[in-house]
MILO-455781 format. One record per atom (N, C-alpha, C): atom name; x negated, y negated, z. Coordinates in pm, 1 decimal, padded with zeros to 6 digits. Layout:
<rs>
<r vexdren="CA" px="X" py="Y" pz="Z"/>
...
</rs>
This chain:
<rs>
<r vexdren="N" px="-02885.7" py="-06012.8" pz="-04345.3"/>
<r vexdren="CA" px="-02924.2" py="-06027.0" pz="-04206.1"/>
<r vexdren="C" px="-02802.1" py="-06005.1" pz="-04117.4"/>
<r vexdren="N" px="-02824.9" py="-05938.5" pz="-04009.8"/>
<r vexdren="CA" px="-02719.2" py="-05910.0" pz="-03913.4"/>
<r vexdren="C" px="-02734.8" py="-06002.3" pz="-03793.3"/>
<r vexdren="N" px="-02622.9" py="-06027.3" pz="-03727.6"/>
<r vexdren="CA" px="-02623.8" py="-06106.1" pz="-03604.7"/>
<r vexdren="C" px="-02559.0" py="-06022.0" pz="-03496.2"/>
<r vexdren="N" px="-02630.2" py="-06006.9" pz="-03385.7"/>
<r vexdren="CA" px="-02578.3" py="-05934.8" pz="-03271.0"/>
<r vexdren="C" px="-02544.6" py="-06035.9" pz="-03163.1"/>
<r vexdren="N" px="-02416.4" py="-06046.8" pz="-03133.5"/>
<r vexdren="CA" px="-02370.4" py="-06132.1" pz="-03024.7"/>
<r vexdren="C" px="-02374.2" py="-06046.9" pz="-02899.2"/>
<r vexdren="N" px="-02455.8" py="-06088.0" pz="-02801.7"/>
<r vexdren="CA" px="-02487.2" py="-06002.5" pz="-02689.0"/>
<r vexdren="C" px="-02514.3" py="-06083.3" pz="-02563.1"/>
<r vexdren="N" px="-02485.6" py="-06021.6" pz="-02448.6"/>
<r vexdren="CA" px="-02521.6" py="-06083.3" pz="-02320.4"/>
<r vexdren="C" px="-02622.0" py="-05997.2" pz="-02245.4"/>
<r vexdren="N" px="-02660.9" py="-05885.4" pz="-02303.0"/>
<r vexdren="CA" px="-02754.3" py="-05796.2" pz="-02236.5"/>
<r vexdren="C" px="-02686.4" py="-05690.1" pz="-02151.4"/>
<r vexdren="N" px="-02556.0" py="-05673.7" pz="-02168.8"/>
<r vexdren="CA" px="-02480.8" py="-05573.1" pz="-02093.4"/>
<r vexdren="C" px="-02525.6" py="-05432.7" pz="-02136.6"/>
<r vexdren="N" px="-02485.3" py="-05328.9" pz="-02064.6"/>
<r vexdren="CA" px="-02526.4" py="-05192.6" pz="-02102.5"/>
<r vexdren="C" px="-02487.9" py="-05154.4" pz="-02245.8"/>
<r vexdren="N" px="-02368.5" py="-05190.1" pz="-02290.5"/>
<r vexdren="CA" px="-02329.2" py="-05158.2" pz="-02429.0"/>
<r vexdren="C" px="-02415.4" py="-05235.8" pz="-02528.2"/>
<r vexdren="N" px="-02449.4" py="-05360.0" pz="-02493.5"/>
<r vexdren="CA" px="-02535.8" py="-05440.8" pz="-02579.8"/>
<r vexdren="C" px="-02671.4" py="-05373.2" pz="-02594.9"/>
<r vexdren="N" px="-02724.2" py="-05320.9" pz="-02485.3"/>
<r vexdren="CA" px="-02853.1" py="-05252.9" pz="-02486.0"/>
<r vexdren="C" px="-02848.3" py="-05128.4" pz="-02573.7"/>
<r vexdren="N" px="-02742.1" py="-05051.2" pz="-02562.6"/>
<r vexdren="CA" px="-02726.7" py="-04931.4" pz="-02645.7"/>
<r vexdren="C" px="-02722.2" py="-04970.1" pz="-02792.7"/>
<r vexdren="N" px="-02645.6" py="-05072.0" pz="-02826.3"/>
<r vexdren="CA" px="-02634.7" py="-05112.8" pz="-02966.5"/>
<r vexdren="C" px="-02768.9" py="-05163.5" pz="-03018.4"/>
<r vexdren="N" px="-02843.1" py="-05237.9" pz="-02938.5"/>
<r vexdren="CA" px="-02975.9" py="-05284.2" pz="-02980.7"/>
<r vexdren="C" px="-03066.3" py="-05164.7" pz="-03009.7"/>
<r vexdren="N" px="-03061.4" py="-05063.1" pz="-02924.3"/>
<r vexdren="CA" px="-03143.0" py="-04943.4" pz="-02945.7"/>
<r vexdren="C" px="-03104.3" py="-04873.4" pz="-03075.3"/>
<r vexdren="N" px="-02975.7" py="-04865.9" pz="-03102.7"/>
<r vexdren="CA" px="-02928.2" py="-04803.0" pz="-03227.4"/>
<r vexdren="C" px="-02977.5" py="-04881.7" pz="-03349.0"/>
<r vexdren="N" px="-02967.3" py="-05013.2" pz="-03343.6"/>
<r vexdren="CA" px="-03012.4" py="-05097.5" pz="-03454.6"/>
<r vexdren="C" px="-03162.8" py="-05084.0" pz="-03475.2"/>
<r vexdren="N" px="-03238.3" py="-05086.2" pz="-03364.9"/>
<r vexdren="CA" px="-03383.5" py="-05071.5" pz="-03374.9"/>
<r vexdren="C" px="-03420.3" py="-04935.3" pz="-03433.8"/>
<r vexdren="N" px="-03353.9" py="-04830.6" pz="-03388.4"/>
<r vexdren="CA" px="-03380.7" py="-04695.0" pz="-03436.0"/>
<r vexdren="C" px="-03351.6" py="-04681.6" pz="-03585.5"/>
<r vexdren="N" px="-03252.1" py="-04756.2" pz="-03631.5"/>
<r vexdren="CA" px="-03214.3" py="-04751.8" pz="-03773.2"/>
<r vexdren="C" px="-03299.3" py="-04845.7" pz="-03858.3"/>
<r vexdren="N" px="-03385.1" py="-04925.1" pz="-03794.2"/>
<r vexdren="CA" px="-03469.4" py="-05018.4" pz="-03868.9"/>
<r vexdren="C" px="-03395.0" py="-05139.5" pz="-03920.5"/>
<r vexdren="N" px="-03284.2" py="-05173.1" pz="-03857.9"/>
<r vexdren="CA" px="-03202.5" py="-05286.5" pz="-03901.0"/>
<r vexdren="C" px="-03259.5" py="-05415.6" pz="-03840.8"/>
<r vexdren="N" px="-03279.4" py="-05514.9" pz="-03925.5"/>
<r vexdren="CA" px="-03323.4" py="-05646.0" pz="-03878.4"/>
<r vexdren="C" px="-03200.6" py="-05724.5" pz="-03835.5"/>
<r vexdren="N" px="-03212.9" py="-05793.3" pz="-03721.9"/>
<r vexdren="CA" px="-03099.1" py="-05869.1" pz="-03671.5"/>
<r vexdren="C" px="-03145.2" py="-05983.9" pz="-03583.7"/>
<r vexdren="N" px="-03059.1" py="-06081.7" pz="-03574.0"/>
<r vexdren="CA" px="-03078.6" py="-06196.2" pz="-03484.8"/>
<r vexdren="C" px="-02988.5" py="-06173.5" pz="-03364.5"/>
<r vexdren="N" px="-03038.8" py="-06202.8" pz="-03246.0"/>
<r vexdren="CA" px="-02958.3" py="-06190.5" pz="-03125.3"/>
<r vexdren="C" px="-02910.1" py="-06329.1" pz="-03083.5"/>
<r vexdren="N" px="-02780.6" py="-06341.0" pz="-03061.7"/>
<r vexdren="CA" px="-02722.0" py="-06464.4" pz="-03010.5"/>
<r vexdren="C" px="-02663.7" py="-06433.3" pz="-02874.2"/>
<r vexdren="N" px="-02718.3" py="-06496.8" pz="-02771.1"/>
<r vexdren="CA" px="-02671.1" py="-06472.0" pz="-02635.4"/>
<r vexdren="C" px="-02627.9" py="-06599.4" pz="-02564.0"/>
<r vexdren="N" px="-02634.6" py="-06711.2" pz="-02633.0"/>
<r vexdren="CA" px="-02594.1" py="-06839.3" pz="-02575.7"/>
<r vexdren="C" px="-02441.5" py="-06841.4" pz="-02560.4"/>
<r vexdren="N" px="-02395.1" py="-06854.7" pz="-02437.6"/>
<r vexdren="CA" px="-02251.3" py="-06848.4" pz="-02409.6"/>
<r vexdren="C" px="-02175.0" py="-06956.7" pz="-02485.0"/>
<r vexdren="N" px="-02231.2" py="-07075.3" pz="-02495.5"/>
<r vexdren="CA" px="-02163.2" py="-07183.8" pz="-02567.4"/>
<r vexdren="C" px="-02143.8" py="-07146.6" pz="-02714.5"/>
<r vexdren="N" px="-02244.2" py="-07083.6" pz="-02774.6"/>
<r vexdren="CA" px="-02229.9" py="-07042.6" pz="-02915.1"/>
<r vexdren="C" px="-02130.0" py="-06929.0" pz="-02927.6"/>
<r vexdren="N" px="-02132.6" py="-06833.6" pz="-02832.6"/>
<r vexdren="CA" px="-02034.0" py="-06725.2" pz="-02835.4"/>
<r vexdren="C" px="-01893.3" py="-06783.5" pz="-02833.9"/>
<r vexdren="N" px="-01869.8" py="-06878.8" pz="-02743.6"/>
<r vexdren="CA" px="-01738.2" py="-06942.2" pz="-02734.5"/>
<r vexdren="C" px="-01704.8" py="-07016.8" pz="-02862.4"/>
<r vexdren="N" px="-01802.1" py="-07089.1" pz="-02918.6"/>
<r vexdren="CA" px="-01779.8" py="-07164.1" pz="-03042.7"/>
<r vexdren="C" px="-01745.4" py="-07071.0" pz="-03158.9"/>
<r vexdren="N" px="-01800.5" py="-06951.0" pz="-03156.4"/>
<r vexdren="CA" px="-01773.6" py="-06851.6" pz="-03261.0"/>
<r vexdren="C" px="-01642.1" py="-06777.8" pz="-03236.5"/>
<r vexdren="N" px="-01578.7" py="-06804.1" pz="-03122.2"/>
<r vexdren="CA" px="-01452.9" py="-06738.4" pz="-03090.2"/>
<r vexdren="C" px="-01470.6" py="-06597.4" pz="-03035.2"/>
<r vexdren="N" px="-01589.9" py="-06567.6" pz="-02985.6"/>
<r vexdren="CA" px="-01619.3" py="-06434.1" pz="-02932.7"/>
<r vexdren="C" px="-01597.9" py="-06435.9" pz="-02782.0"/>
<r vexdren="N" px="-01507.0" py="-06350.6" pz="-02735.0"/>
<r vexdren="CA" px="-01478.2" py="-06346.1" pz="-02591.9"/>
<r vexdren="C" px="-01511.7" py="-06210.3" pz="-02530.6"/>
<r vexdren="N" px="-01583.0" py="-06125.9" pz="-02605.0"/>
<r vexdren="CA" px="-01630.4" py="-05996.7" pz="-02555.0"/>
<r vexdren="C" px="-01757.1" py="-05962.8" pz="-02632.3"/>
<r vexdren="N" px="-01840.2" py="-05880.5" pz="-02574.7"/>
<r vexdren="CA" px="-01963.0" py="-05838.0" pz="-02640.9"/>
<r vexdren="C" px="-01982.4" py="-05689.2" pz="-02617.9"/>
<r vexdren="N" px="-02060.2" py="-05622.9" pz="-02696.6"/>
<r vexdren="CA" px="-02131.6" py="-05673.8" pz="-02811.7"/>
<r vexdren="C" px="-02043.3" py="-05681.0" pz="-02935.0"/>
<r vexdren="N" px="-02079.4" py="-05772.5" pz="-03022.1"/>
<r vexdren="CA" px="-02017.6" py="-05784.8" pz="-03153.4"/>
<r vexdren="C" px="-02131.5" py="-05792.0" pz="-03253.6"/>
<r vexdren="N" px="-02123.5" py="-05712.0" pz="-03358.1"/>
<r vexdren="CA" px="-02223.0" py="-05713.5" pz="-03464.5"/>
<r vexdren="C" px="-02158.2" py="-05773.4" pz="-03588.3"/>
<r vexdren="N" px="-02224.4" py="-05873.6" pz="-03645.5"/>
<r vexdren="CA" px="-02174.8" py="-05935.7" pz="-03767.8"/>
<r vexdren="C" px="-02268.5" py="-05901.6" pz="-03882.4"/>
<r vexdren="N" px="-02210.3" py="-05844.2" pz="-03987.7"/>
<r vexdren="CA" px="-02285.7" py="-05807.5" pz="-04108.1"/>
<r vexdren="C" px="-02210.9" py="-05864.6" pz="-04226.9"/>
<r vexdren="N" px="-02276.5" py="-05954.8" pz="-04299.2"/>
<r vexdren="CA" px="-02215.8" py="-06016.7" pz="-04417.5"/>
<r vexdren="C" px="-02077.4" py="-06074.3" pz="-04387.3"/>
<r vexdren="N" px="-02063.1" py="-06139.8" pz="-04272.3"/>
<r vexdren="CA" px="-01937.4" py="-06203.4" pz="-04235.9"/>
<r vexdren="C" px="-01833.8" py="-06110.3" pz="-04174.5"/>
<r vexdren="N" px="-01862.6" py="-05980.9" pz="-04171.7"/>
<r vexdren="CA" px="-01771.3" py="-05882.8" pz="-04113.8"/>
<r vexdren="C" px="-01813.3" py="-05854.9" pz="-03970.1"/>
<r vexdren="N" px="-01723.1" py="-05875.0" pz="-03876.0"/>
<r vexdren="CA" px="-01753.5" py="-05851.3" pz="-03735.2"/>
<r vexdren="C" px="-01701.6" py="-05715.8" pz="-03690.9"/>
<r vexdren="N" px="-01787.7" py="-05645.2" pz="-03614.8"/>
<r vexdren="CA" px="-01754.4" py="-05512.0" pz="-03565.8"/>
<r vexdren="C" px="-01769.8" py="-05507.5" pz="-03414.7"/>
<r vexdren="N" px="-01674.5" py="-05440.7" pz="-03350.4"/>
<r vexdren="CA" px="-01686.0" py="-05414.6" pz="-03207.6"/>
<r vexdren="C" px="-01783.9" py="-05300.4" pz="-03186.9"/>
<r vexdren="N" px="-01811.3" py="-05268.6" pz="-03060.6"/>
<r vexdren="CA" px="-01914.8" py="-05172.6" pz="-03023.1"/>
<r vexdren="C" px="-01905.6" py="-05039.6" pz="-03098.1"/>
<r vexdren="N" px="-01793.9" py="-04970.7" pz="-03090.5"/>
<r vexdren="CA" px="-01782.7" py="-04836.6" pz="-03149.5"/>
<r vexdren="C" px="-01807.8" py="-04838.9" pz="-03300.2"/>
<r vexdren="N" px="-01748.1" py="-04934.0" pz="-03369.0"/>
<r vexdren="CA" px="-01766.9" py="-04944.1" pz="-03514.0"/>
<r vexdren="C" px="-01911.1" py="-04981.7" pz="-03547.5"/>
<r vexdren="N" px="-01970.7" py="-05069.4" pz="-03467.5"/>
<r vexdren="CA" px="-02108.8" py="-05112.3" pz="-03490.8"/>
<r vexdren="C" px="-02206.7" py="-04996.4" pz="-03470.1"/>
<r vexdren="N" px="-02182.4" py="-04912.0" pz="-03370.3"/>
<r vexdren="CA" px="-02268.1" py="-04794.8" pz="-03347.7"/>
<r vexdren="C" px="-02258.3" py="-04699.9" pz="-03466.5"/>
<r vexdren="N" px="-02138.1" py="-04676.3" pz="-03516.4"/>
<r vexdren="CA" px="-02121.4" py="-04590.4" pz="-03634.5"/>
<r vexdren="C" px="-02194.7" py="-04649.5" pz="-03754.7"/>
<r vexdren="N" px="-02184.5" py="-04781.1" pz="-03771.5"/>
<r vexdren="CA" px="-02250.6" py="-04848.8" pz="-03883.0"/>
<r vexdren="C" px="-02401.7" py="-04831.0" pz="-03872.0"/>
<r vexdren="N" px="-02456.7" py="-04852.0" pz="-03751.4"/>
<r vexdren="CA" px="-02601.3" py="-04838.1" pz="-03730.6"/>
<r vexdren="C" px="-02645.4" py="-04693.9" pz="-03753.8"/>
<r vexdren="N" px="-02569.4" py="-04598.5" pz="-03702.9"/>
<r vexdren="CA" px="-02603.8" py="-04457.2" pz="-03722.0"/>
<r vexdren="C" px="-02606.4" py="-04419.5" pz="-03869.4"/>
<r vexdren="N" px="-02516.0" py="-04476.7" pz="-03948.1"/>
<r vexdren="CA" px="-02509.5" py="-04447.1" pz="-04092.0"/>
<r vexdren="C" px="-02629.7" py="-04502.3" pz="-04167.0"/>
<r vexdren="N" px="-02695.7" py="-04601.5" pz="-04109.7"/>
<r vexdren="CA" px="-02810.5" py="-04663.5" pz="-04175.7"/>
<r vexdren="C" px="-02944.0" py="-04604.7" pz="-04131.7"/>
<r vexdren="N" px="-02941.7" py="-04515.8" pz="-04037.0"/>
<r vexdren="CA" px="-03065.9" py="-04456.8" pz="-03988.0"/>
<r vexdren="C" px="-03139.4" py="-04391.5" pz="-04105.0"/>
<r vexdren="N" px="-03261.3" py="-04433.1" pz="-04126.0"/>
<r vexdren="CA" px="-03341.3" py="-04378.3" pz="-04235.5"/>
<r vexdren="C" px="-03327.5" py="-04453.4" pz="-04365.6"/>
<r vexdren="N" px="-03233.2" py="-04548.4" pz="-04372.9"/>
<r vexdren="CA" px="-03215.8" py="-04628.7" pz="-04493.5"/>
<r vexdren="C" px="-03287.8" py="-04762.3" pz="-04475.1"/>
<r vexdren="N" px="-03325.0" py="-04824.0" pz="-04584.1"/>
<r vexdren="CA" px="-03384.9" py="-04957.5" pz="-04576.8"/>
<r vexdren="C" px="-03275.5" py="-05058.4" pz="-04599.9"/>
<r vexdren="N" px="-03285.5" py="-05166.7" pz="-04525.7"/>
<r vexdren="CA" px="-03188.1" py="-05276.5" pz="-04541.7"/>
<r vexdren="C" px="-03229.6" py="-05362.6" pz="-04658.8"/>
</rs>
């Protein structure tokens, strides 16, 4: 399961679209208190198996999964 840390910003929206297009299941965390507790001070951040990725890396990851099953 993936976790998308997001506030709904334009980059967050693009990443959500990429994940949806790739068929990736994910949980969205947008609660500011939880973001702060997780040490996240920018968004979007995608966490997969404990590995956190910033926007550019997360988009590449999602694009690579397009057509694959999770």
